[in-house]
Every structure is written in structure tokens, then in C-alpha cells.
N, C-alpha and C positions, 0 to 999 in steps of 0.2 A: 634379472629379466631384461635389463637394458640391452645386453648383448643379443639375446634371443629376439628382442624387438627390432634391433638394428638389422640383423641378418634377415629376419622375416620380411622387413619392409623392402630392403634391396632386392631380395629374391622374389618378392611378390611383384615388384615392378618388372623384373625380367620375365617372370611367368606370364604376366598380363600381355607383355609385348609378344611373347611366344604364342599365346593364345590368339592374338591378333593375326599372326602368321598362320595359325591353324585355321582360323575362320577363312582367311584367303584361300588356303589349300582346299578346305571343304567346299568353298564356292567354285573353285576351278574344277574340282572333281564332279560336282553335282549340277552345275549349270547346264542349260540346254546347249548342246554341241560340245560338252566336255567329255570326260570318260563315261563309260556306261555304269549302270548300277552294279553289274557283276564285277567290273574292274575296281570300283570303289570298295565293294564288299571284300574283294581279295586282299586289299591292304588291311582291312579290319581283321580278316582271318590270319594274316601274317602276324599282326601284333598279338592276337589272342594265343596262337600256337607258340609264338616266340616266348610269351610269358610262361606258358606251361614248361617249355624247354628249360628256361632259366630256373624255374621252381624245382625241377628235378636235378639240374646240374649243380646248383650252388651248394648242396649238401650242408646247409646250415651256416655257411661262412658269414653272411651278413650279420646274423645275431651274434656270432662269435666275435666279430669285429667290435660292434658297439657295446657289447657287454664287458669285454675284457680289455679294451683299449686303455682305459684309465690305469689298469694294473701294469701293462707293458710300459706305459708312459712314466709311471711313478718309479718303477724298479729297474729299468734298463736304459743305458745310453742309446741314442737313436740308431747308431750303426749296428747294434746287436738286436734290434727289433725285427723279427722275421715274420710278424703277423701278416703283412701284406703279401709277402712272397708265398707263405703257406696258404693263404686264402685263394690266391690266383691259381696255384698249382692244384689244390684240391678241387676247385671249381672246374678247371680244365679237364681233370680226370673225370669229374662228374659228367662233363659234356661228351666225353668219349663214350660213356655208357649210354647217353642219349642217342648218339649216332648209331651205336650198335643196335639199340632198341628200335630206332627208326628204320633200319634196313630189315630187321626181322619182322616188323609190323607193316611193311609196305603193302602187302596183300590185303590186310585188314582195312587200312586207310583207303585203298582203292574201292573196296566195297562200301565203306561208310560214306564216302563222298561221291558216290555215283551221281547224285543230284547237283554236284558242284565240280564239274570236270576240271575247272581252272586250278583248283587246289592240287589235283593229281598231276596236272601238267607241270606246275612249278614246285612240286613236292621237295625236290632236293635243294632248291634255293632257300627253303625255310631254315636249313641248317647254318649257313653263314650268318643269316639274320639272327637266329637264336644264340649263336656263339658270341656274336658282337654284343647282343643285349646282356648276356651273362657276364662278360668281361667288364662292360661299362657299369653294370649294376653293382658288382663287387667293388670296383674302384670308387663308385659313387658313395657307397656306405662308408668306405674308409675316409673319403673326403669329408663327409659329415663329422666323423669322429675327430678329425684334425681341424675342424671349424673352417672348411673350405666349401660350404654349401652353395655359395653364390656361383662359383664356376660350374658346378654340376648342374644347377638349374639353368644356367645359360646354355650349356651344351645340349641338355635334354629338351628344354622347352623352346629355345630359339634356334640354335645351330642345326639341330636335327630337322626341324620344320622348314628352315630356310633351305636346307639341302633338298627336301622334297619339292619345294617351290621351284628351285632351279631345275630339277629333273623334269618337272611338269612342263616348264617353259621350253626346255631343250627338246622335249618330245613334241610339243605343239609346233615348234619351228622346224621340225624335221631333222634336227641335228642328231637326236636319238631317233632312230628310224621308226620304231613302233613300240607298242606297249610291252612287248617281249624284252626289248632293250631296257625299258624303264624298270621292269621288275628285277632284272639282273643287277642293275646298279643299286636299286632300292635295298636289295638283300645285304649290301655291305655298308649301309648307312651307319648302323650302330658300331660296326667295327672301326669306322673312321673316327667317330667321336671318342671311342675308348682309347685309341692311340693318342689323340690330342690330350685327353685328360691325364693319361699316364705321363706324357712328356711334361705337362704343366706341373704335376706333383713332384717330378724329379727336379725340375728347374727351381721350384720353391723350396726344395730340401725336405719335403714331407714324405716322399717315397724313397725308402732305402731298401734295397733288395739284399737280404741276408738269407743264407741257406743253411745256417747252423741252428739247431734246436736250442733255444734259450732256456735259462733256468725257470723263467716264468711259465713257459709252456710245459716244462717237466713237472713243475709244482702243481699246476692246475689241470693237468692233462685229463684226469677223470671227469672233472667238472666240465671241461671244454667239450669232451666227447658226448657227455650226457646232454649238455645244452644244445650242441649242434644237431644231435639226433632228434630231440624233441621239437626244437624250433624248425628244423628242416621239414619234419612231418607236418607240423602245424602250418608252416608257410606254404607247403605244397598243396595241402587240401584247401587252404584259403584262396590261393591264386587260381586253382582249378575251378573253384566255385565262382570266383570273380569273373572269369572269362568263358566259362562253360556255355553261357547264353549264346554268344556268337558262334561257337563251335557247333552247338546243337542246331541252331537255325540253318547253318550251311549244310549240315548232314541230313536233317529230317525233311525240311520243306522242299517241295518241287521248285526248281530254279533257285536253289538255296542261297547262292551268293548275291542274287538280286535283293532278296529279303534281308540278307546280312548287310547289304549296303544301306538299306532303309534303317535298319536297327543301328548301324554304325553312326548315322547322322544323329539319331536321337541320343545315342551315347555321347557323341562328341559335344552336343549342346549341353548335356548334363555335366560334362567335364569342365565347362566354363564355371559352373557352380562351385566346383572343387578347386578353382584356381589357386587360392592361397594355401591350400592344405599341404601340398608338397613342401612349400617354403617353410611353413611352421614346423612340420615334422623334421625337416632337415636341420633346422636351427635348434630343435628341442632335444634331439637324441643325445648329443654330447652332454648338455647340462643335466638331463634326467639321469643318465648313467652315473655321472659324478655325484649327483644328489643322493642316489641310492647308496653309493659307496660311503658317503659322508653321513648317512642317516638323517639327511635334512628333509624331513617330511613336510615341513611348512612350505618349502620351495616347490616340492612336487605338487602339493595341493594347489598352490598359486598358479603354477604352469597349467595344471589341469583345468581350472576354472577360467583362466584367461583365454586359453586356446579354444575353449567351448564357446564363450560369448563372442569372441572376435570372428571365429569361423561362422557362427550362426548369423551374425549381422550381415556378413557378406553373402552367405549362401541364400538366405531368405530374400534379400534384395535382388540378387542376380536371377534367382528362379522366377520371381515375379516379372522382372524385366523381359526375360526370354519368353515367358508365357504370353505376356501382353503383345509381343511383336512377332510371334511365330508365323501365323498365317500371312500377315502383311509382308513379312520378310520373304516368304516363299514366292509370293506373287511379284513383289517389287523387284527382286533380284533375279527373277526368271529362272528359279530352280526347277528342275524337272518335276512335273506335276505328281508323279508317283511318290515323291518324298513327303507329301502331305501325310501319308500313312505313318510317318515317324512321330506324329503329335502324341498319341496315347503312350508310345514308348517313352517319349520325353517326360510326360507327366508322371508316370509311375517311377521311373528311375530318378527323376528330379526330387520327388518326395523322399526317396531313399537317400539321396545325397545330402539333402538338408538335414535329415535325421542323423546321418553318419557324421556330418560336420559338427552338429550340435553336441555330440558326445565327446568332442575334444580329442586329445591325443591318448585315449585310453589304451590303445594297442601298444604304443611306445612305453607307457608307464608300466604295463604288465610285463612286456618283454625285457625291459631293463631291470626288473626287480628279481628277487629270489623265487618268485612264483611263475617263472617263465614257462614251466610245464603246463600251466593253465592255457597258454597259447595253443598248444597241441590239442587239448581237450575241446576248446571252443572251435578250433578249426575243423575237427571231426564233426562236431554238431552242425556247423555251417554246411559242410559237404553233404552230410546225410539229409539235410533239409533241401539244399539247393539242387542237387543232381536229379532226384526223382521229380521234384516240382517243375524244373526246367523242361524235362522230357515230356511229362504229362500235359502241362499247360501249353507247350508248343504244339503238341499234337491236336489239342482241342481248340486253341485260340490263335494259332499262327504266330506272327511276329510279336504280338502283344504279350503272349504267354510268358516268355522269359523275363520281361520287365516286371510283371505281377509277381512272378516267382521270386525274383531278387528282392523286391520290396518286402515280401513276407519273411524270407530267410534272413536277410541282413537286419531287419528290425528285431527279430528274436535274438540274433547273434549279439547285437549291441546291447540289448536289454540284459542278457546274461552277464556281459562284461561290466555293465553299469552296476548291477547288484553285487558282483564280486568285489569291486573296488570299494563300494559303500560298506559292505559287511566286514571286509578284511582290514581296511585301513581307515574307515570313517570318511572317505573322500567321495564326493559327488560333484558334478560340474555345474549343476543348475541352481539358479537363484531366481528371485522375482523378476530380474532383468530379462531372463529367458522368455518368460510369458509376455512381457511388455514388447520385446523385439518381434515376436510372432504376431502379436495384435497389430502393431504399427504396420508391419509388412502387409497383413491381410486387408486392413482398412484402406491403406494406400493403393493396393491393387484394385479393390472394388471401385474406388473413386476414379482412377484412370481408365478402368475397363468401361464403366458406364458412360463416362464423358466422351471417350475417344475411340471406342472399339470399332465403330463402323467406318472410320476414316482410313484411307489407304494411300500409300506413297511414301517415298523416302523422307519427305518433310514431316509427315505425320509420325513416322517412326521416331524421328528426332524429338518432336514435340511431346509425344507420349512418354518417351524415356526421360526427357528433361523434367516433365511434371512429376513423375514418380520420384526422381532423385531429389528434386526441390522440396518435396514433402518428407521424404524418408530421412535424409541426412541431418536436417535441423533437429528432428526429434531425437536421433541417435546422439547428437552433440549436447543438446540442452538437458536431456534426461541423464546424461553421463552413463550411457549403457556400457561403454568400455573404458577402463582406466588407462588404456594405451593411446587413446586418441589425443588427449590434451598434451602429453609429452611430445608426441609427434608434431602436432601443430606448433608447439612452443619452439621446437628445434628448427622447423621451417621458418618461423618468424625471425629467429636469431640469425639464420643464414641469409635471409633476405635483407635484414638490416645491415649485416656485415658487407653485403655486396654494394649497398648504397653508400 
């Protein structure tokens, strides 16, 4: 656990810094005099459609990497390991199929996005964005497998957002002449970080490109094909369900990209709740895969429970902080008034994120086990729930509909996975500390809300947040809610003494 803890902490610091940049970017896009709601919504549409493209193109390669990497590592010299080469070639071929489908379906897209003409205008620029995301995501998973999660988090969470900040500033200064030029450069942002990550892996000696089929691939070819097929299908339906909300809003609602912009703000605030999740997942995939290979069930159970309580502590606290300061933040930082409509979106998606974080790394535990076919089954269930709910509730309730839909669909999805791991392996992530964490967060929220809710201004945002943290963290510490906090504090104390 110490290696997972170390990488999670370093990656979390990087992720938090990246989210600080993300907050800056969100402010630049949504402030009065910034980009329009439609332009902000277009960036959200790019990300959603890019995720769908990646989901189609990867053809199950991410799961193939983190499931079989321990076998390649154990049975092959590094120079004969063709896993990365094979994964990139297959994913590139998959993206060629995406491009072919994109040209064939252009007429359908034009009709579907009649309410969002900007999507049609920049349609062909979606493809370099999606291809860059595909290459980077495959390299990212490979980096996790070789325990290089810190660099991937830096590139995705910091460097990518810093690139967007620079593009925004250059556009504001007139160096990039207009929004059209911004989009053209934005489309190649992931391509740039994919190249940087590839060069890094080569320099570190972790990326070796071999184009000969190894004995490991030949031995496990049937299992590899079965795994890739099932997890590709499961990942595809999961990612479609995960981003379908933004796509539906842009397609169904009048002036869809404006509403997509409002929804994107609510989504982004909720992504702050998820800040440590990517770091924990990245640090956990390698050890989980190795633990299944070694049949070390105690280690898997320990990772499951610790990932649950650590994520829940952060998610509950961050959700309360954002809720306490939402309206004050809109007014104080002079965000465009229409974005107040993002509040109910934030609430429903926020509850969903807290629930998802609280269930720990259940997806990674299942996908690295011999029951990875269950990933496909639960993905189908999620898609069957999410798609019709998104469409129906968007038609009836507008921009709030997809948020409600996702809360319902993802709650059922996580509940199914929870019971599967409990019944199959006797593993479940919750303890009495789970209930205590939720109670502390709720009571702390009510105290701060009733004492300081009517106060407005930057100073009151700081005071309100400080009061919440000063109540929340001591309870987490003295009640020993997470076993990882004391070792971290002990390490910090040692380093501080060493500096003295």
C-alpha cells in the first residue's frame, strides 16, 4: 500500500494544481466579457464526442494492457515486449474506422445538431482531437502499468489545461485572431501531449517498439481477443453513457450549446469532487493486476476499503465546500448570470460523484480479475438505463434532466457492482467509518450554512471555507477515519525535521 499511497499523494498534488488551472480556465470562459455560453459549450461537446471516438477506436487495448502486462513483464525481455506497439497499431486502425464512420454519418450529424450549428461548423476538427485523445489514453494506461502514473497525471491534468489557458490568453490578446483559430489549435492539444508522453517513455526506457509477435501473445491470444472484445464493448457503452448527457443537451434543446455550456459548468465543479480518483485509479491498476495474478485477496480487499474511505472523505468535504460557496462565487467573480442555472445540475451530479467515489476502485478490481466479462454486462445495463432516461428527462426538464438521469443510472450501476463483489469474493468497501464521515460532513455543512450563508464577498468565501475545514479535518484526524493519514503526516514531519 505504501507505493500506492506515495504515487496517489504525488499524483493528487498534481491533479489539484491541474484543477486550479481548470478553475482559472472555467472563469476565463464564463466571466462577463469572456467567451459565450455557446463557445464554452462547444469545448464540452468536443470532450464528450472525443471520449466516444476513443471508446470506439481503442478496441479493448487499455484492458489488454493492464490485465496482461504482468505476464509480458514476467516472461519476456523488455526488447521483445510488443504490447505497446500492438496496442497503438490496433487503436490507430480502430480510429480509421471512426473516421470512415464519421464521413458516412455526416448527414445524420447535420440533422441531429441543427440546434447547435457550431458542432456542424467544426465537425471535421473533432477527428484530430479524438485521435490525439485515443493515442494519449492508450499511452496513459501503459504508463500506469509500468508505474509512471505521475507523468500521465501531470500531462492530462496540468499541461493540457495550461495549454488551454495559453490559447485563451493568445486569443484575448489578438495573437490568435478569433475563436475559429482557437478551435483549430485546441483540436491538436491531446496530440501534443501524446507525443510528449511517448518521448518520455522512450527516454526512460519503458517504451520499446517491437513488431514481432511474442510467445506470450501467441500463448494467450484467445484470452486476449476475448478480453479485448468484452471490455471494449463494456467500455464503449460505459463511456457513451457517461458523456451522453452533453451530447443529448446539444442535440435536443433549442440553442443547445448554450445549455451545454451551463451543464458543462455544473459538470466541471463536480469534477473537483473527483480530483483524487484518477490518481488513486492510476496508482491501483498495476498492484491490483499483480495481486490477482498472485491470488493475494487480502491485498485486494485492503485496496478496495482504503480507496473507498479515502475518496469518500475528500468527496464529501469538497461537495459541501462547493455547495456552500456556489452562489457567492457566481456573484463575487462576476460569472455570467445565466450560469446560476448550473446549480441543480451541480447538486444532482455531485451526489452521484460522492456515491461513485465512496464505492472505491470497484471497476478496476472487476476489470483486472477473471470476471472481466461482468464489465460488459454492467456496461450494457448502464447504457440501457442512461440513454432513454437522458432523452426523456431532457425533453421534460431541460438541462436538469440529464443530471437526474445520471444520478439514477449510476446509482443502480454501482449498486450492482457492489453486490457482485460482496457475493463473489466477500469484499465490500464500507465500514462504520463510512457513516461517520457522511455524518460529520452533513453536520459541518449545516453549521457553516446557517452561520454564514447570507454573507457575500471573497472574504466570506474564505471564512466560510476555512470554518468548514477547521471543523472537518480535526474530526477526520482524531477519529482515525483513514489509516493513510497518519503515515503521510509522519513522513511530512520527518522531512521537515530533516530540513531543520
